[in-house]
C-alpha positions in Angstrom: 17.6 5.3 -41.0 16.2 1.9 -40.0 18.6 1.7 -37.0 17.7 5.2 -36.0 14.2 4.6 -36.1 14.7 1.4 -33.9 16.5 3.3 -31.4 13.9 6.0 -31.2 11.1 3.5 -30.8 13.0 1.9 -28.0 13.4 5.1 -26.2 9.5 5.8 -26.6 8.9 2.4 -25.3 10.9 3.5 -22.2 8.5 6.3 -21.8 5.6 4.0 -21.6 7.1 2.5 -18.3 4.8 5.1 -16.7 1.7 3.0 -17.7 3.1 -0.3 -16.3 3.0 0.8 -12.8 0.4 -0.3 -10.4 -0.9 2.2 -7.8 -1.2 2.0 -4.2 -4.6 0.5 -2.9 -7.3 2.6 -1.5 -8.4 0.1 1.2 -9.6 1.2 4.6 -7.9 4.4 5.3 -8.4 7.8 7.3 -6.8 9.6 4.2 -9.0 11.4 1.8 -9.2 10.1 -1.9 -7.0 13.1 -2.8 -4.3 12.2 -0.3 -4.3 8.6 -1.5 -4.0 9.4 -5.1 -1.0 11.8 -4.3 0.7 9.1 -2.1 0.3 6.7 -5.1 1.8 9.1 -7.5 4.6 9.9 -5.1 5.5 6.0 -4.8 5.6 5.7 -8.5 7.8 9.0 -9.1 10.1 7.8 -6.1 10.7 4.7 -7.9 11.5 6.4 -11.1 13.7 9.1 -9.4 17.3 7.6 -9.6 16.1 4.8 -11.9 15.4 2.1 -9.2 14.7 -1.0 -11.3 13.9 -3.2 -8.5 11.2 -0.8 -7.1 9.8 -0.3 -10.7 9.5 -4.2 -11.2 7.8 -4.3 -7.8 5.3 -1.5 -8.7 4.7 -3.4 -12.0 3.3 -6.2 -10.1 6.6 -8.0 -10.0 7.0 -8.3 -13.8 10.3 -7.6 -15.5 10.0 -4.2 -17.0 12.9 -5.1 -19.3 11.5 -8.5 -20.3 11.5 -7.3 -24.1 14.5 -5.2 -23.6 16.8 -7.3 -26.1 14.6 -6.3 -29.1 13.9 -2.9 -28.0 17.3 -1.7 -26.8 19.8 -4.6 -27.8 20.1 -5.9 -24.3 18.9 -5.4 -20.6 22.1 -3.7 -19.8 21.3 -1.0 -22.6 17.7 -0.7 -21.3 19.3 0.0 -17.8 21.5 2.6 -19.2 18.5 4.5 -21.1 16.5 4.3 -17.7 19.3 5.7 -15.7 19.8 8.5 -18.3 16.1 9.3 -18.3 15.7 9.3 -14.7 19.0 9.3 -13.0 18.8 13.2 -12.5 15.0 13.5 -12.2 13.5 15.2 -9.2 10.0 16.2 -8.2 7.8 18.2 -5.7 4.2 17.2 -5.4 1.5 20.0 -4.8 -1.8 20.1 -3.2 -3.9 17.6 -4.9 -7.5 18.5 -6.2 -10.3 15.8 -6.0 -12.6 15.8 -9.0 -14.9 13.1 -7.6 -14.5 9.8 -5.6 -12.5 8.2 -8.4 -10.6 11.0 -10.1 -8.0 13.3 -8.6 -5.6 15.9 -10.3 -2.2 16.0 -8.6 0.1 18.9 -9.5 3.8 18.3 -9.5 6.8 20.2 -10.3 9.3 18.1 -12.3 12.9 18.8 -12.9 14.9 16.5 -15.5 18.1 16.9 -17.8 17.3 19.3 -20.8 16.9 16.3 -23.2 16.4 18.6 -26.2 20.3 19.2 -25.9 21.0 15.7 -25.0 19.1 14.0 -27.9 20.4 16.4 -30.6 24.0 15.9 -29.3 23.4 12.0 -29.4 22.0 12.0 -32.8 24.8 14.2 -34.1 27.5 11.8 -32.6 25.6 8.8 -33.7 25.7 9.8 -37.2 29.3 10.8 -37.1 30.1 7.5 -35.8 28.1 5.6 -38.6 29.6 7.8 -41.4 33.4 7.6 -40.1 33.1 3.7 -40.1 29.9 2.2 -42.0 30.9 -1.3 -41.2 30.2 -0.7 -37.5 26.5 -0.9 -38.4 26.9 -4.5 -39.7 26.5 -6.0 -36.4 23.1 -4.6 -35.6 22.8 -5.5 -32.0 26.3 -4.4 -31.1 25.5 -1.0 -32.8 22.4 -0.7 -30.9 24.0 -1.3 -27.8 26.8 1.2 -28.6 24.0 4.0 -29.5 22.4 3.5 -26.3 25.7 3.8 -24.4 26.3 7.0 -26.3 22.9 8.4 -25.3 23.7 7.8 -21.6 27.0 9.6 -22.2 25.1 12.5 -23.9 22.6 12.9 -20.9 25.4 13.0 -18.4 27.4 15.5 -20.4 24.4 18.0 -20.5 23.5 17.2 -16.9 27.0 18.3 -15.8 26.6 21.6 -17.6 25.2 24.9 -16.2 21.6 25.3 -17.3 21.4 21.5 -18.1 18.2 20.9 -16.5 14.8 22.3 -16.7 11.7 22.5 -14.5 8.2 22.3 -15.4 4.9 22.4 -13.5 2.6 19.7 -14.9 -0.6 17.9 -13.6 -1.2 14.2 -13.3 -4.7 12.8 -13.5 -5.2 9.9 -11.1 -7.9 7.4 -11.5 -9.2 4.9 -8.8 -9.2 1.6 -10.6 -9.8 -1.9 -9.1 -9.3 -0.3 -5.6 -5.8 1.2 -6.7 -4.8 4.8 -7.7 -3.1 4.8 -11.0 -2.0 7.4 -13.6 -5.0 7.9 -15.8 -4.7 6.9 -19.6 -5.8 10.4 -20.3 -2.5 11.8 -19.1 -1.2 14.2 -21.7 1.8 13.6 -23.9 2.8 17.2 -22.7 2.9 16.1 -19.2 5.1 13.0 -20.0 7.3 15.2 -22.2 7.9 17.5 -19.5 8.6 14.6 -17.0 11.3 13.5 -19.4 12.7 17.0 -19.9 11.4 17.5 -23.4 12.8 14.1 -24.8 9.6 13.2 -26.7 9.5 16.7 -28.6 13.3 16.4 -29.4 12.6 12.9 -30.7 9.7 13.9 -32.6 11.6 16.6 -34.2 14.2 14.2 -35.4 11.9 11.3 -36.6 9.8 14.1 -38.5 12.9 15.1 -40.3 13.7 11.7 -41.7 
């Protein structure tokens, strides 16, 4: 149970990547605030699409988004597997932004991702089967954690290859102008992030709630 909780926490930490990203500057521009906010969100989502680590590090102000990866995921390699699993099949279409005021804009987005409810359930089932078939495998905690992360990536890829393996949802990202840069607002709903990730948070909450 302890190991499973650590893995789930690691995955949830990966979700918070969204909040490490720095938006595009407003500056002197002929674009409207709504257009600038939508452009900033597009830059962020474009970096997430395909799990482009270099672009994500750049958006995070040059910081290593995997700086604490060893503790959360077992290794940077494992963190990369998780990131690619979450966003390797991600796609999106930005709609017409709605300006609330000079510092706030709502940007509608149609997001498509792997159906993570299927992937997470399959992953947990396989992980528990592995631990039960060979209890000694859990003795090396780091190696076991790395193994589990790899299995998570495999589960996502398997679902992605199936018919009906993806889900598309319409969400709205609230964007806020902060220190001259457009960022995703801290008020962004968990439901929006959940849909961005193909229902992964709902699936994980269901598993952790049953512990």
